[in-house]
N, CA, C and O atoms as a DFTB+ gen file, in Angstrom:
736 C
 N C O
     1  1    -148.665     -22.190      -7.895
     2  2    -149.011     -22.132      -6.509
     3  2    -150.491     -21.744      -6.319
     4  3    -151.161     -22.195      -5.390
     5  1    -150.969     -20.890      -7.238
     6  2    -152.353     -20.454      -7.171
     7  2    -153.300     -21.648      -7.328
     8  3    -154.342     -21.713      -6.675
     9  1    -152.930     -22.584      -8.195
    10  2    -153.748     -23.780      -8.429
    11  2    -153.868     -24.596      -7.143
    12  3    -154.955     -25.053      -6.791
    13  1    -152.741     -24.776      -6.443
    14  2    -152.732     -25.551      -5.205
    15  2    -153.617     -24.892      -4.142
    16  3    -154.364     -25.575      -3.441
    17  1    -153.532     -23.559      -4.027
    18  2    -154.376     -22.842      -3.063
    19  2    -155.856     -23.029      -3.369
    20  3    -156.651     -23.285      -2.465
    21  1    -156.227     -22.904      -4.638
    22  2    -157.633     -23.065      -5.027
    23  2    -158.100     -24.494      -4.798
    24  3    -159.234     -24.719      -4.376
    25  1    -157.229     -25.462      -5.075
    26  2    -157.571     -26.879      -4.892
    27  2    -157.840     -27.175      -3.416
    28  3    -158.854     -27.790      -3.086
    29  1    -156.953     -26.749      -2.539
    30  2    -157.104     -26.998      -1.102
    31  2    -158.324     -26.257      -0.563
    32  3    -159.066     -26.804       0.253
    33  1    -158.544     -25.003      -1.015
    34  2    -159.716     -24.239      -0.568
    35  2    -161.008     -24.944      -0.981
    36  3    -161.955     -25.014      -0.199
    37  1    -161.046     -25.463      -2.202
    38  2    -162.232     -26.170      -2.685
    39  2    -162.516     -27.431      -1.860
    40  3    -163.663     -27.688      -1.495
    41  1    -161.503     -28.194      -1.574
    42  2    -161.668     -29.413      -0.768
    43  2    -162.115     -29.079       0.661
    44  3    -162.966     -29.764       1.228
    45  1    -161.535     -28.025       1.232
    46  2    -161.894     -27.630       2.591
    47  2    -163.351     -27.164       2.655
    48  3    -164.072     -27.498       3.595
    49  1    -163.783     -26.389       1.649
    50  2    -165.173     -25.926       1.628
    51  2    -166.133     -27.102       1.451
    52  3    -167.188     -27.144       2.083
    53  1    -165.771     -28.051       0.596
    54  2    -166.626     -29.213       0.360
    55  2    -166.762     -30.043       1.638
    56  3    -167.854     -30.504       1.970
    57  1    -165.643     -30.232       2.356
    58  2    -165.681     -30.985       3.603
    59  2    -166.521     -30.250       4.658
    60  3    -167.258     -30.881       5.415
    61  1    -166.408     -28.922       4.706
    62  2    -167.175     -28.130       5.674
    63  2    -168.670     -28.212       5.383
    64  3    -169.478     -28.212       6.311
    65  1    -169.051     -28.281       4.107
    66  2    -170.464     -28.367       3.753
    67  2    -171.056     -29.739       4.044
    68  3    -172.239     -29.859       4.362
    69  1    -170.227     -30.774       3.935
    70  2    -170.746     -32.137       4.112
    71  2    -170.625     -32.665       5.538
    72  3    -171.122     -33.752       5.831
    73  1    -169.984     -31.930       6.419
    74  2    -169.846     -32.405       7.796
    75  2    -170.242     -31.298       8.772
    76  3    -170.276     -30.118       8.425
    77  1    -170.536     -31.713       9.990
    78  2    -170.930     -30.743      11.012
    79  2    -169.984     -30.834      12.202
    80  3    -169.160     -31.744      12.293
    81  1    -170.119     -29.875      13.109
    82  2    -169.297     -29.919      14.316
    83  2    -169.625     -31.158      15.144
    84  3    -168.749     -31.751      15.772
    85  1    -170.886     -31.534      15.134
    86  2    -171.292     -32.714      15.898
    87  2    -170.629     -33.982      15.367
    88  3    -170.149     -34.805      16.146
    89  1    -170.601     -34.140      14.056
    90  2    -169.958     -35.342      13.511
    91  2    -168.456     -35.336      13.813
    92  3    -167.859     -36.385      14.054
    93  1    -167.850     -34.135      13.799
    94  2    -166.434     -34.032      14.148
    95  2    -166.221     -34.443      15.606
    96  3    -165.297     -35.199      15.905
    97  1    -167.059     -33.957      16.504
    98  2    -166.944     -34.324      17.922
    99  2    -167.229     -35.811      18.141
   100  3    -166.625     -36.439      19.011
   101  1    -168.156     -36.376      17.347
   102  2    -168.435     -37.809      17.437
   103  2    -167.202     -38.625      17.069
   104  3    -166.877     -39.605      17.740
   105  1    -166.521     -38.221      16.008
   106  2    -165.306     -38.934      15.580
   107  2    -164.205     -38.828      16.638
   108  3    -163.519     -39.809      16.929
   109  1    -164.041     -37.633      17.209
   110  2    -163.031     -37.453      18.262
   111  2    -163.370     -38.335      19.465
   112  3    -162.477     -38.962      20.035
   113  1    -164.635     -38.394      19.857
   114  2    -165.063     -39.235      20.982
   115  2    -164.831     -40.707      20.715
   116  3    -164.417     -41.444      21.610
   117  1    -165.095     -41.147      19.479
   118  2    -164.863     -42.549      19.106
   119  2    -163.390     -42.899      19.223
   120  3    -163.042     -43.962      19.737
   121  1    -162.528     -42.020      18.753
   122  2    -161.080     -42.261      18.839
   123  2    -160.641     -42.318      20.308
   124  3    -159.834     -43.170      20.678
   125  1    -161.166     -41.416      21.142
   126  2    -160.784     -41.399      22.561
   127  2    -161.214     -42.689      23.265
   128  3    -160.437     -43.267      24.026
   129  1    -162.443     -43.142      23.015
   130  2    -162.917     -44.388      23.632
   131  2    -162.119     -45.572      23.109
   132  3    -161.749     -46.464      23.873
   133  1    -161.856     -45.583      21.810
   134  2    -161.063     -46.676      21.222
   135  2    -159.669     -46.743      21.812
   136  3    -159.159     -47.832      22.078
   137  1    -159.047     -45.591      22.019
   138  2    -157.703     -45.559      22.601
   139  2    -157.706     -46.032      24.046
   140  3    -156.732     -46.629      24.506
   141  1    -158.795     -45.770      24.765
   142  2    -158.845     -46.197      26.164
   143  2    -159.049     -47.706      26.307
   144  3    -158.800     -48.259      27.378
   145  1    -159.494     -48.376      25.252
   146  2    -159.726     -49.822      25.291
   147  2    -158.444     -50.603      24.995
   148  3    -158.359     -51.785      25.329
   149  1    -157.461     -49.975      24.385
   150  2    -156.231     -50.670      23.990
   151  2    -155.566     -51.418      25.147
   152  3    -155.132     -52.550      24.935
   153  1    -155.457     -50.859      26.364
   154  2    -154.840     -51.622      27.455
   155  2    -155.606     -52.882      27.845
   156  3    -155.049     -53.747      28.521
   157  1    -156.852     -53.007      27.443
   158  2    -157.648     -54.180      27.784
   159  2    -157.461     -55.330      26.801
   160  3    -157.926     -56.441      27.056
   161  1    -156.785     -55.076      25.675
   162  2    -156.604     -56.117      24.676
   163  2    -155.686     -57.215      25.202
   164  3    -154.805     -56.940      26.017
   165  1    -155.876     -58.467      24.748
   166  2    -155.038     -59.575      25.233
   167  2    -153.642     -59.523      24.620
   168  3    -153.411     -60.025      23.520
   169  1    -152.733     -58.916      25.339
   170  2    -151.356     -58.766      24.885
   171  2    -150.455     -59.483      25.875
   172  3    -150.659     -59.390      27.086
   173  1    -149.448     -60.205      25.360
   174  2    -148.515     -60.902      26.243
   175  2    -147.707     -59.881      27.033
   176  3    -147.110     -58.971      26.459
   177  1    -147.694     -60.035      28.324
   178  2    -146.929     -59.140      29.167
   179  2    -145.868     -59.939      29.906
   180  3    -146.165     -60.956      30.532
   181  1    -144.632     -59.472      29.828
   182  2    -143.526     -60.188      30.451
   183  2    -143.702     -60.296      31.959
   184  3    -143.338     -61.314      32.548
   185  1    -144.249     -59.273      32.590
   186  2    -144.403     -59.314      34.043
   187  2    -145.481     -60.295      34.487
   188  3    -145.567     -60.604      35.676
   189  1    -146.297     -60.788      33.576
   190  2    -147.355     -61.723      33.955
   191  2    -146.772     -63.027      34.481
   192  3    -147.419     -63.724      35.264
   193  1    -145.562     -63.362      34.061
   194  2    -144.933     -64.601      34.502
   195  2    -144.027     -64.387      35.709
   196  3    -143.350     -65.318      36.145
   197  1    -144.007     -63.177      36.251
   198  2    -143.140     -62.898      37.394
   199  2    -143.525     -63.731      38.609
   200  3    -142.669     -64.072      39.426
   201  1    -144.809     -64.060      38.733
   202  2    -145.236     -64.841      39.889
   203  2    -144.710     -66.267      39.830
   204  3    -144.427     -66.856      40.874
   205  1    -144.571     -66.842      38.626
   206  2    -144.035     -68.194      38.514
   207  2    -142.519     -68.171      38.443
   208  3    -141.869     -69.168      38.755
   209  1    -141.941     -67.030      38.032
   210  2    -140.500     -66.928      37.918
   211  2    -139.974     -67.506      36.624
   212  3    -138.764     -67.473      36.397
   213  1    -140.821     -68.029      35.771
   214  2    -140.382     -68.654      34.530
   215  2    -140.534     -67.686      33.374
   216  3    -141.396     -66.808      33.391
   217  1    -139.688     -67.856      32.370
   218  2    -139.778     -67.033      31.168
   219  2    -140.847     -67.556      30.230
   220  3    -141.182     -66.892      29.249
   221  1    -141.389     -68.728      30.509
   222  2    -142.374     -69.339      29.626
   223  2    -143.733     -69.408      30.311
   224  3    -143.818     -69.823      31.467
   225  1    -144.806     -69.008      29.613
   226  2    -146.144     -69.038      30.209
   227  2    -146.558     -70.447      30.610
   228  3    -146.385     -71.392      29.840
   229  1    -147.098     -70.585      31.797
   230  2    -147.609     -71.865      32.253
   231  2    -146.559     -72.846      32.728
   232  3    -146.886     -73.990      33.043
   233  1    -145.293     -72.424      32.787
   234  2    -144.217     -73.311      33.223
   235  2    -143.578     -72.698      34.455
   236  3    -143.015     -71.605      34.392
   237  1    -143.665     -73.399      35.570
   238  2    -143.053     -72.919      36.802
   239  2    -141.570     -73.251      36.844
   240  3    -141.113     -74.160      36.151
   241  1    -140.829     -72.525      37.645
   242  2    -139.405     -72.812      37.766
   243  2    -139.207     -74.161      38.442
   244  3    -140.015     -74.590      39.266
   245  1    -138.128     -74.809      38.077
   246  2    -137.784     -76.099      38.653
   247  2    -136.337     -76.052      39.111
   248  3    -135.596     -75.128      38.776
   249  1    -135.953     -77.031      39.860
   250  2    -134.566     -77.181      40.256
   251  2    -134.231     -78.662      40.223
   252  3    -135.106     -79.514      40.376
   253  1    -132.967     -78.954      40.022
   254  2    -132.555     -80.354      40.014
   255  2    -132.460     -80.902      41.427
   256  3    -132.500     -82.116      41.629
   257  1    -132.334     -80.015      42.404
   258  2    -132.198     -80.451      43.785
   259  2    -130.778     -80.850      44.140
   260  3    -130.506     -81.212      45.285
   261  1    -129.880     -80.791      43.191
   262  2    -128.493     -81.174      43.390
   263  2    -127.631     -79.908      43.325
   264  3    -127.631     -79.225      42.301
   265  1    -126.895     -79.582      44.399
   266  2    -126.064     -78.375      44.350
   267  2    -124.960     -78.454      43.295
   268  3    -124.444     -77.420      42.871
   269  1    -124.590     -79.660      42.867
   270  2    -123.582     -79.812      41.826
   271  2    -124.177     -79.672      40.413
   272  3    -123.447     -79.701      39.422
   273  1    -125.498     -79.522      40.335
   274  2    -126.197     -79.355      39.058
   275  2    -127.138     -78.158      39.180
   276  3    -128.358     -78.323      39.168
   277  1    -126.565     -76.932      39.300
   278  2    -127.381     -75.762      39.586
   279  2    -128.165     -75.272      38.369
   280  3    -127.802     -75.537      37.223
   281  1    -129.237     -74.560      38.649
   282  2    -129.998     -73.931      37.581
   283  2    -131.401     -74.485      37.459
   284  3    -131.794     -75.421      38.156
   285  1    -132.139     -73.877      36.551
   286  2    -133.527     -74.231      36.279
   287  2    -133.592     -74.945      34.932
   288  3    -133.384     -74.310      33.898
   289  1    -133.874     -76.252      34.917
   290  2    -133.922     -76.994      33.650
   291  2    -135.035     -76.549      32.703
   292  3    -135.048     -76.966      31.545
   293  1    -135.975     -75.708      33.165
   294  2    -137.008     -75.194      32.260
   295  2    -136.596     -73.857      31.652
   296  3    -137.364     -73.261      30.896
   297  1    -135.406     -73.384      31.967
   298  2    -134.903     -72.108      31.447
   299  2    -133.831     -72.353      30.395
   300  3    -133.012     -73.263      30.527
   301  1    -133.845     -71.553      29.373
   302  2    -132.846     -71.669      28.310
   303  2    -131.436     -71.371      28.833
   304  3    -130.448     -71.752      28.205
   305  1    -131.343     -70.690      29.980
   306  2    -130.042     -70.337      30.558
   307  2    -129.424     -71.462      31.379
   308  3    -128.314     -71.308      31.890
   309  1    -130.115     -72.586      31.517
   310  2    -129.579     -73.726      32.268
   311  2    -128.245     -74.136      31.641
   312  3    -128.126     -74.184      30.417
   313  1    -127.262     -74.427      32.455
   314  2    -125.899     -74.629      31.974
   315  2    -125.766     -75.775      30.974
   316  3    -124.919     -75.700      30.083
   317  1    -126.566     -76.827      31.088
   318  2    -126.459     -77.957      30.159
   319  2    -126.931     -77.615      28.740
   320  3    -126.624     -78.337      27.792
   321  1    -127.667     -76.530      28.598
   322  2    -128.261     -76.193      27.309
   323  2    -127.380     -75.278      26.452
   324  3    -127.908     -74.540      25.620
   325  1    -126.061     -75.303      26.630
   326  2    -125.190     -74.370      25.914
   327  2    -125.187     -74.594      24.403
   328  3    -124.794     -73.688      23.668
   329  1    -125.601     -75.742      23.912
   330  2    -125.613     -75.996      22.463
   331  2    -126.937     -76.606      22.003
   332  3    -126.981     -77.268      20.966
   333  1    -127.996     -76.396      22.748
   334  2    -129.287     -77.011      22.417
   335  2    -130.018     -76.178      21.360
   336  3    -129.834     -74.965      21.263
   337  1    -130.837     -76.852      20.587
   338  2    -131.680     -76.189      19.592
   339  2    -132.983     -76.964      19.506
   340  3    -133.034     -78.029      18.890
   341  1    -134.029     -76.443      20.115
   342  2    -135.318     -77.121      20.053
   343  2    -136.162     -76.810      21.273
   344  3    -135.825     -75.935      22.070
   345  1    -137.258     -77.531      21.410
   346  2    -138.152     -77.364      22.544
   347  2    -137.611     -78.180      23.711
   348  3    -137.214     -79.331      23.529
   349  1    -137.589     -77.600      24.902
   350  2    -137.041     -78.272      26.074
   351  2    -138.012     -79.347      26.557
   352  3    -139.189     -79.064      26.784
   353  1    -137.529     -80.570      26.713
   354  2    -138.379     -81.664      27.188
   355  2    -138.865     -81.427      28.615
   356  3    -139.886     -81.982      29.020
   357  1    -138.142     -80.607      29.380
   358  2    -138.576     -80.300      30.745
   359  2    -139.886     -79.521      30.759
   360  3    -140.585     -79.514      31.772
   361  1    -140.225     -78.875      29.667
   362  2    -141.492     -78.136      29.565
   363  2    -142.563     -78.969      28.873
   364  3    -143.705     -78.528      28.746
   365  1    -142.204     -80.168      28.427
   366  2    -143.121     -80.983      27.623
   367  2    -143.477     -82.302      28.301
   368  3    -144.020     -83.197      27.653
   369  1    -143.183     -82.438      29.590
   370  2    -143.539     -83.646      30.319
   371  2    -142.385     -84.582      30.585
   372  3    -142.572     -85.630      31.204
   373  1    -141.193     -84.228      30.133
   374  2    -140.010     -85.053      30.375
   375  2    -139.071     -84.356      31.344
   376  3    -139.485     -83.486      32.110
   377  1    -137.806     -84.746      31.304
   378  2    -136.782     -84.102      32.128
   379  2    -135.642     -83.677      31.215
   380  3    -135.712     -83.838      29.996
   381  1    -134.588     -83.129      31.820
   382  2    -133.426     -82.714      31.024
   383  2    -132.744     -83.908      30.375
   384  3    -132.035     -83.749      29.381
   385  1    -132.950     -85.115      30.928
   386  2    -132.277     -86.290      30.369
   387  2    -133.228     -87.425      29.996
   388  3    -132.768     -88.522      29.679
   389  1    -134.540     -87.191      30.024
   390  2    -135.499     -88.244      29.683
   391  2    -136.640     -87.662      28.846
   392  3    -137.097     -86.541      29.068
   393  1    -137.077     -88.462      27.885
   394  2    -138.176     -88.043      27.014
   395  2    -139.516     -88.127      27.733
   396  3    -139.672     -88.910      28.670
   397  1    -140.480     -87.327      27.300
   398  2    -141.830     -87.429      27.859
   399  2    -142.474     -88.759      27.467
   400  3    -142.077     -89.360      26.469
   401  1    -143.450     -89.221      28.225
   402  2    -144.150     -90.461      27.869
   403  2    -144.761     -90.353      26.469
   404  3    -145.305     -89.319      26.082
   405  1    -144.652     -91.452      25.731
   406  2    -145.204     -91.495      24.379
   407  2    -144.231     -91.075      23.305
   408  3    -144.551     -91.142      22.118
   409  1    -143.052     -90.645      23.698
   410  2    -142.033     -90.296      22.709
   411  2    -140.821     -91.204      22.903
   412  3    -140.668     -91.850      23.940
   413  1    -139.980     -91.239      21.900
   414  2    -138.834     -92.150      21.883
   415  2    -137.561     -91.341      21.671
   416  3    -137.514     -90.464      20.808
   417  1    -136.517     -91.637      22.468
   418  2    -135.252     -90.923      22.350
   419  2    -134.476     -91.427      21.140
   420  3    -134.313     -92.632      20.946
   421  1    -134.008     -90.498      20.345
   422  2    -133.228     -90.853      19.169
   423  2    -131.855     -91.359      19.590
   424  3    -131.219     -90.762      20.459
   425  1    -131.385     -92.456      18.984
   426  2    -130.047     -92.943      19.311
   427  2    -128.948     -92.111      18.647
   428  3    -127.780     -92.224      19.019
   429  1    -129.303     -91.295      17.688
   430  2    -128.337     -90.450      16.983
   431  2    -128.417     -89.057      17.591
   432  3    -129.507     -88.496      17.702
   433  1    -127.284     -88.491      17.984
   434  2    -127.275     -87.242      18.741
   435  2    -126.252     -86.266      18.194
   436  3    -125.429     -86.616      17.348
   437  1    -126.314     -85.038      18.686
   438  2    -125.206     -84.112      18.522
   439  2    -124.673     -83.862      19.915
   440  3    -125.386     -84.031      20.904
   441  1    -123.414     -83.457      19.990
   442  2    -122.782     -83.290      21.294
   443  2    -122.291     -81.863      21.476
   444  3    -122.072     -81.132      20.510
   445  1    -122.126     -81.494      22.713
   446  2    -121.579     -80.196      23.058
   447  2    -120.779     -80.313      24.335
   448  3    -120.873     -81.314      25.045
   449  1    -120.003     -79.306      24.624
   450  2    -119.225     -79.256      25.855
   451  2    -119.627     -77.990      26.588
   452  3    -119.436     -76.884      26.085
   453  1    -120.183     -78.157      27.776
   454  2    -120.688     -77.024      28.555
   455  2    -119.973     -76.941      29.898
   456  3    -119.595     -77.958      30.479
   457  1    -119.794     -75.716      30.378
   458  2    -119.129     -75.516      31.673
   459  2    -120.164     -75.442      32.783
   460  3    -121.106     -74.653      32.721
   461  1    -119.973     -76.284      33.808
   462  2    -120.845     -76.302      34.973
   463  2    -120.397     -75.182      35.918
   464  3    -119.246     -75.176      36.354
   465  1    -121.285     -74.238      36.240
   466  2    -120.880     -73.136      37.122
   467  2    -120.602     -73.568      38.559
   468  3    -119.986     -72.813      39.312
   469  1    -121.040     -74.762      38.960
   470  2    -120.810     -75.223      40.332
   471  2    -119.343     -75.565      40.571
   472  3    -118.816     -75.309      41.654
   473  1    -118.679     -76.143      39.567
   474  2    -117.280     -76.529      39.754
   475  2    -116.354     -75.988      38.663
   476  3    -115.155     -76.271      38.671
   477  1    -116.900     -75.218      37.731
   478  2    -116.134     -74.627      36.616
   479  2    -115.410     -75.664      35.768
   480  3    -114.372     -75.369      35.175
   481  1    -115.949     -76.864      35.707
   482  2    -115.380     -77.914      34.842
   483  2    -116.258     -78.055      33.606
   484  3    -117.453     -77.760      33.641
   485  1    -115.651     -78.508      32.519
   486  2    -116.388     -78.737      31.280
   487  2    -116.914     -80.163      31.247
   488  3    -116.218     -81.105      31.627
   489  1    -118.148     -80.308      30.789
   490  2    -118.793     -81.617      30.701
   491  2    -119.282     -81.861      29.280
   492  3    -119.696     -80.933      28.584
   493  1    -119.229     -83.125      28.858
   494  2    -119.747     -83.514      27.552
   495  2    -121.245     -83.760      27.704
   496  3    -121.679     -84.527      28.563
   497  1    -122.025     -83.093      26.852
   498  2    -123.477     -83.201      26.878
   499  2    -123.935     -83.797      25.553
   500  3    -123.533     -83.341      24.482
   501  1    -124.771     -84.813      25.638
   502  2    -125.378     -85.424      24.453
   503  2    -126.787     -84.865      24.308
   504  3    -127.620     -85.010      25.203
   505  1    -127.038     -84.232      23.185
   506  2    -128.366     -83.657      22.927
   507  2    -129.151     -84.647      22.076
   508  3    -128.876     -84.839      20.892
   509  1    -130.131     -85.265      22.714
   510  2    -130.971     -86.254      22.039
   511  2    -132.330     -85.646      21.753
   512  3    -132.925     -85.006      22.620
   513  1    -132.825     -85.843      20.535
   514  2    -134.185     -85.444      20.213
   515  2    -135.131     -86.548      20.639
   516  3    -134.810     -87.731      20.523
   517  1    -136.287     -86.165      21.128
   518  2    -137.354     -87.118      21.447
   519  2    -138.336     -87.078      20.281
   520  3    -138.744     -86.007      19.834
   521  1    -138.702     -88.240      19.804
   522  2    -139.453     -88.339      18.559
   523  2    -140.712     -89.172      18.747
   524  3    -140.855     -89.892      19.735
   525  1    -141.624     -89.065      17.783
   526  2    -142.801     -89.912      17.770
   527  2    -144.096     -89.207      18.112
   528  3    -145.172     -89.767      17.903
   529  1    -144.022     -87.992      18.632
   530  2    -145.209     -87.188      18.929
   531  2    -145.050     -85.875      18.173
   532  3    -143.940     -85.498      17.800
   533  1    -146.150     -85.190      17.951
   534  2    -146.048     -83.899      17.265
   535  2    -145.239     -82.927      18.115
   536  3    -145.103     -83.110      19.325
   537  1    -144.715     -81.913      17.484
   538  2    -143.849     -80.948      18.139
   539  2    -144.499     -80.367      19.388
   540  3    -145.668     -79.980      19.369
   541  1    -143.744     -80.311      20.456
   542  2    -144.251     -79.835      21.744
   543  2    -144.675     -78.378      21.672
   544  3    -145.756     -78.028      22.147
   545  1    -143.856     -77.531      21.096
   546  2    -144.200     -76.125      20.944
   547  2    -144.027     -75.281      22.189
   548  3    -144.490     -74.141      22.216
   549  1    -143.376     -75.797      23.221
   550  2    -143.179     -75.033      24.455
   551  2    -141.695     -74.900      24.762
   552  3    -140.919     -75.827      24.529
   553  1    -141.309     -73.758      25.280
   554  2    -139.940     -73.487      25.729
   555  2    -138.908     -73.683      24.618
   556  3    -137.987     -74.488      24.754
   557  1    -139.063     -72.957      23.542
   558  2    -138.085     -73.027      22.456
   559  2    -136.781     -72.409      22.919
   560  3    -136.760     -71.308      23.470
   561  1    -135.708     -73.119      22.693
   562  2    -134.389     -72.667      23.109
   563  2    -133.422     -72.923      21.955
   564  3    -133.334     -74.044      21.453
   565  1    -132.706     -71.898      21.538
   566  2    -131.748     -72.044      20.444
   567  2    -130.444     -71.383      20.837
   568  3    -130.264     -70.177      20.667
   569  1    -129.544     -72.183      21.361
   570  2    -128.217     -71.691      21.732
   571  2    -127.205     -72.408      20.854
   572  3    -127.286     -73.622      20.667
   573  1    -126.281     -71.679      20.331
   574  2    -125.368     -72.237      19.344
   575  2    -123.907     -72.153      19.766
   576  3    -123.027     -72.040      18.913
   577  1    -123.640     -72.205      21.049
   578  2    -122.257     -72.143      21.511
   579  2    -121.524     -73.398      21.053
   580  3    -121.919     -74.511      21.401
   581  1    -120.488     -73.230      20.296
   582  2    -119.703     -74.368      19.806
   583  2    -120.310     -75.056      18.602
   584  3    -119.816     -76.107      18.192
   585  1    -121.360     -74.504      18.023
   586  2    -121.982     -75.092      16.837
   587  2    -121.000     -75.022      15.679
   588  3    -120.294     -74.026      15.521
   589  1    -120.950     -76.057      14.882
   590  2    -120.017     -76.140      13.754
   591  2    -120.779     -76.198      12.444
   592  3    -121.962     -76.540      12.419
   593  1    -120.093     -75.860      11.342
   594  2    -120.743     -75.968      10.030
   595  2    -121.123     -77.409       9.727
   596  3    -120.676     -78.336      10.402
   597  1    -121.947     -77.586       8.714
   598  2    -122.463     -78.911       8.373
   599  2    -121.381     -79.900       7.918
   600  3    -121.684     -81.079       7.734
   601  1    -120.144     -79.463       7.732
   602  2    -119.099     -80.409       7.367
   603  2    -118.812     -81.368       8.520
   604  3    -118.224     -82.430       8.317
   605  1    -119.227     -80.994       9.725
   606  2    -119.109     -81.867      10.895
   607  2    -120.489     -82.028      11.503
   608  3    -120.779     -81.399      12.520
   609  1    -121.353     -82.850      10.913
   610  2    -122.744     -82.929      11.372
   611  2    -122.913     -83.417      12.806
   612  3    -123.943     -83.134      13.417
   613  1    -121.964     -84.122      13.358
   614  2    -122.123     -84.634      14.719
   615  2    -122.102     -83.526      15.764
   616  3    -122.509     -83.755      16.903
   617  1    -121.640     -82.339      15.407
   618  2    -121.656     -81.224      16.344
   619  2    -122.548     -80.087      15.842
   620  3    -122.411     -78.954      16.305
   621  1    -123.439     -80.360      14.923
   622  2    -124.343     -79.343      14.398
   623  2    -125.740     -79.595      14.937
   624  3    -126.209     -80.733      14.929
   625  1    -126.408     -78.551      15.403
   626  2    -127.713     -78.732      16.025
   627  2    -128.882     -78.381      15.107
   628  3    -130.022     -78.344      15.569
   629  1    -128.638     -78.126      13.840
   630  2    -129.707     -77.696      12.934
   631  2    -130.294     -78.831      12.102
   632  3    -130.874     -78.573      11.048
   633  1    -130.163     -80.045      12.535
   634  2    -130.668     -81.207      11.806
   635  2    -131.776     -81.850      12.638
   636  3    -131.750     -81.794      13.868
   637  1    -132.739     -82.457      11.967
   638  2    -133.716     -83.278      12.676
   639  2    -133.007     -84.598      12.976
   640  3    -132.736     -85.384      12.068
   641  1    -132.713     -84.832      14.234
   642  2    -131.941     -86.002      14.643
   643  2    -132.828     -87.217      14.933
   644  3    -132.375     -88.155      15.588
   645  1    -134.058     -87.221      14.468
   646  2    -134.979     -88.341      14.711
   647  2    -134.745     -89.474      13.713
   648  3    -135.699     -90.071      13.213
   649  1    -133.517     -89.758      13.433
   650  2    -133.183     -90.890      12.571
   651  2    -132.926     -92.097      13.463
   652  3    -132.388     -91.949      14.560
   653  1    -133.293     -93.257      13.021
   654  2    -133.092     -94.454      13.826
   655  2    -134.229     -94.699      14.806
   656  3    -134.133     -95.595      15.645
   657  1    -135.293     -93.927      14.719
   658  2    -136.456     -94.156      15.569
   659  2    -137.616     -94.612      14.697
   660  3    -137.559     -94.521      13.471
   661  1    -138.666     -95.100      15.341
   662  2    -139.837     -95.565      14.607
   663  2    -140.471     -94.447      13.795
   664  3    -140.885     -94.655      12.655
   665  1    -140.544     -93.255      14.390
   666  2    -141.142     -92.100      13.733
   667  2    -140.113     -90.987      13.660
   668  3    -139.347     -90.788      14.603
   669  1    -140.085     -90.262      12.554
   670  2    -139.140     -89.162      12.420
   671  2    -139.779     -87.817      12.743
   672  3    -139.277     -86.769      12.337
   673  1    -140.894     -87.853      13.478
   674  2    -141.566     -86.623      13.899
   675  2    -140.887     -86.119      15.171
   676  3    -140.801     -86.838      16.166
   677  1    -140.407     -84.877      15.127
   678  2    -139.700     -84.276      16.257
   679  2    -140.684     -83.796      17.326
   680  3    -141.728     -83.225      17.008
   681  1    -140.334     -84.036      18.620
   682  2    -141.168     -83.575      19.736
   683  2    -140.427     -82.556      20.608
   684  3    -140.912     -81.437      20.780
   685  1    -139.272     -82.915      21.159
   686  2    -138.514     -82.017      22.028
   687  2    -137.072     -82.518      22.126
   688  3    -136.726     -83.547      21.544
   689  1    -136.235     -81.788      22.864
   690  2    -134.814     -82.135      22.981
   691  2    -134.391     -82.265      24.442
   692  3    -134.862     -81.529      25.310
   693  1    -133.490     -83.218      24.693
   694  2    -132.932     -83.439      26.026
   695  2    -131.461     -83.053      26.033
   696  3    -130.866     -82.829      24.979
   697  1    -130.881     -82.978      27.219
   698  2    -129.461     -82.683      27.394
   699  2    -128.901     -83.685      28.405
   700  3    -128.912     -83.429      29.609
   701  1    -128.413     -84.820      27.915
   702  2    -127.946     -85.901      28.764
   703  2    -126.471     -85.692      29.106
   704  3    -125.636     -85.552      28.213
   705  1    -126.160     -85.673      30.388
   706  2    -124.781     -85.512      30.845
   707  2    -124.034     -86.824      30.617
   708  3    -124.417     -87.862      31.157
   709  1    -122.960     -86.778      29.812
   710  2    -122.177     -87.970      29.498
   711  2    -120.998     -88.145      30.447
   712  3    -120.773     -89.238      30.966
   713  1    -120.252     -87.082      30.671
   714  2    -119.105     -87.174      31.566
   715  2    -118.253     -85.916      31.514
   716  3    -118.589     -84.956      30.820
   717  1    -117.158     -85.927      32.245
   718  2    -116.254     -84.788      32.306
   719  2    -115.421     -84.758      31.041
   720  3    -114.928     -85.793      30.595
   721  1    -115.261     -83.581      30.462
   722  2    -114.414     -83.411      29.293
   723  2    -112.966     -83.321      29.739
   724  3    -112.642     -82.624      30.700
   725  1    -112.113     -84.020      29.044
   726  2    -110.684     -84.020      29.383
   727  2    -110.040     -82.830      28.697
   728  3    -110.130     -82.669      27.480
   729  1    -109.380     -81.988      29.509
   730  2    -108.662     -80.839      28.934
   731  2    -107.405     -81.351      28.254
   732  3    -106.674     -82.179      28.797
   733  1    -107.174     -80.845      27.063
   734  2    -105.989     -81.363      26.407
   735  2    -105.608     -80.663      25.242
   736  3    -104.616     -81.018      24.605
């Protein structure tokens, strides 16, 4: 224990000889000024999008305009997106059921069954990838309700479905309403 006391005393004396009160106060002042600048740094703030109402920066809320199709198609919570995995075409220049200009809808799809809150009925939704342009990178949505293992690829959303198109480059995903699901 005596060794530890002598070691710490020696280090403390050496530090006291090589530094002054002014340098100590300078360091404290630098830390205080640095800490006061932190709120000015460019940090994503969730409340910044409160004015647009959207969860995604630069994307305003939308509506279908149809009371039988409620919700915001630019939001991951939109009822048709219960099994979607990818960037929403509504944020990339397209709609919930149409690809943006310059991209091509894949004829090969995965399907899901989603409940419409307007009438509480289940609907069959075809999730088509739009291909041919580089990835949109906006409004990523990954919902896996009803997703199945790869033994049934037609209901799995973890595949690049850009097969059968000119280009296999993925851009975004749509949710095309096919029809009412028959209970049975």
